[in-house]
N, C-alpha and C positions, 0 to 999 in steps of 0.2 A: 759370695753373698754381698760384698760391698757394692758391686755394680748394681745389684737389684735395688738396694736401698737408695743409691744415688739416683737411679732412673725413676723410681717411684717419687722421690722428692721433687724431681724436675718435671715429670710428665703428668702426675696426678694432681688433683685439686689440693688447695691449702689445707682443707679439712683432713684429707687422707694423709698428706705429708706430715701433719701434726699428730696423727694418731700414734699411739704407742702400743706395740704388740707385746702381750705378756709372754712369759717364758713358755707357757703351755701353748700359746698360739704359734710361737716360733717353732716349737717342736712339731706341731701339727703340720706346718708348712714343709718342714724337712721330710716328714713322713710321707706326705702326699707326693712331693717331688721325687723322693728316693724310690718310692714304689713303682714309679713309671719311667724313671730315667736310668735304665740299665745299659745305655749306649745310644749313640746317635740314631741308629736304625730303629731302636725301640722306643724312642721318645714319643710320649703321647700327651694329649691335652688332658688336664685334670677334669674330673667329673663335675657336674653341677651347673654347667652353662646352658643357656637356651639353645635351641636348635640353630637359630640364625647366628648367634655369637660363636657357637662351636664351629660352624661352617667357616666363618671368617678367620678364626684362629687356626683352624686346620689348614686353610689355604695359605696363611702366612707362614706357618711352619714348613709346609711343603715347598714354598718359594725359597725359604732359607736353605733347605736341603739342596735344592737345585743350584743354589749359588755357593754351595760347599761351605756354608756357615754352621758353626755349632748351634744346635737348637736348644740345648739344656738351659742356657740363661733365659730364653724366652718362656719355656714352660715353668721354670722356677718362678719367673715374674708373675705368671698367671696364678700359680698356687699361692704366692705371697699376697697378691692382690685380693684373692678370695678371703684369706685369713684376716686381712686388715679391713675387710668390709668395703672394698672398692666396688663401684658399679661396673657392669659389664663393659660399658663404653669406655670407662677409665682404664680398665684392664687391656682392652684392645689398643687404646692409644699408647699405653706404657709399653706393651709388647712390640708395637710398631717402632717406637723410639729405640728400644733395645736392639731390634733387628737392624735399624739404620746405623747404630753405633758399631755393631758387629761387622756390617758390610764395609763401613768406612775404615775400620781397623784392618780388615783383610786386604783391602785395596792398598792401603798405605804400606803394609808390611811387604806386599808383593812388589810395589813400586820401589821400595827401599832395597830390594835385592833378595828377599826371601821367597824362593819359588814355591815352597810348600810349608807355610807357617803351621804350627801345631794349633789345635783347638785352644789350648791353654794360652798361647801367645795371642791369639785373636781375641780371646775374652779379656785378657789383661790390657790389650791395646784399646778395646772398647771401654774399659773402665777409665782409662786415661782420658779418652775423648769425652766421657760423661762428666769428668772433672774440669773440662775446659781445654784440653789439648787439641790442637788442630791436626788434620790429616798430614799437613806439610811438616809439622813439628815431629809427629810420630815417624814419618818417613825419614826425616833427617836423623833421628835417633837410631833407626835401624841401620842406616848407612855407616854410622860411627861404631857399630858393634861388629867385631870380627865375625866373618861368615861361619866359622866353625863353632861359634858359641850360640847357645840358645838365648832367647830374649827374655825369658820368664823373670829372672831376677831384676834385670834393668827396668822392665816395665812395672814390676811390683814396687821397686824403690820409687819410681816416678810417681805412681799413684799414691803411695804412702806420704810422700813429701807434699803433694798437692792437697791431700786430705788433711794434713796438719797445718795448712794455711800458707805454705810456700807458693808464691805466684807460679803458675804453670810454666811460663816462659823461662823463669829462673831455674825451675826444677829441671826442665828439659836441657838447658845449657849445662847445668852442673853435672847431671848424669851422663850426658853425651861427652862432655869434656873428660870426665873420669874414665869412661870406657875407652876413649881415644888414647888416653895415657896408659892403657893396659891394666887397669885395676881388675882384680878378680871378683867373682860373684861374692865370695866371702868378705872381701873388703867393702863392697857396696852394702852388704847387710850390716856389717859392724858399724859403718858410718851412719846408716839409717837409725840404728839402735840409739845413737847418741845425738841424733839431729834435733835441733831446736830452732829458734829464730834465725840462727846463723847456718842453717842447713847447707846452703850453697857453698859457703866457705869451708865447712867441714868436709863436704864432698871433694872439693878441690884439694884439700890437704891429704886425701887418700891416694892421690896419684903417685905412680911410680916415678922415681927420679930418671 
């Protein structure tokens, strides 16, 4: 859900980005998304769009499927945009931004050596890109992660650090260096739990001797 909020803030108008969804609205968004997202093959566009907009969104989702991208973040974005009162044009733009981030993430993961990244890895990589990470930085991080290990935790730590204000390039170097030193996922998580303004130094301290 973090990626949805980030992309809305970046892609939609300042008025929409400043809007605050109530607890009831957030629950409604989850209900809409959950009702239609029972798996990639069953992902559907939320109801309520004009015929023209629906056709554009369906074409976008179909294009994402053909590129082997997870479509759930896109349809989640559409549902959240509706709840927050975004215009159809804004929702189309935000969905296109999300698709671009997912595609950039998938390409970076594959170039980094992951032949078949999981949907979760692709989504978390997209979240990192939404926070300012470049495809090259993501690719480098993948190369520093042992091939037998999933990327979920490393990417989650990276996005958490960036979301807390740690410069993206510093966060990438810190997480990548820690992975190269053999830190476990548990060590990364425990480091993140105590991370503050010295997050990069704390990550470095978690390296194995």
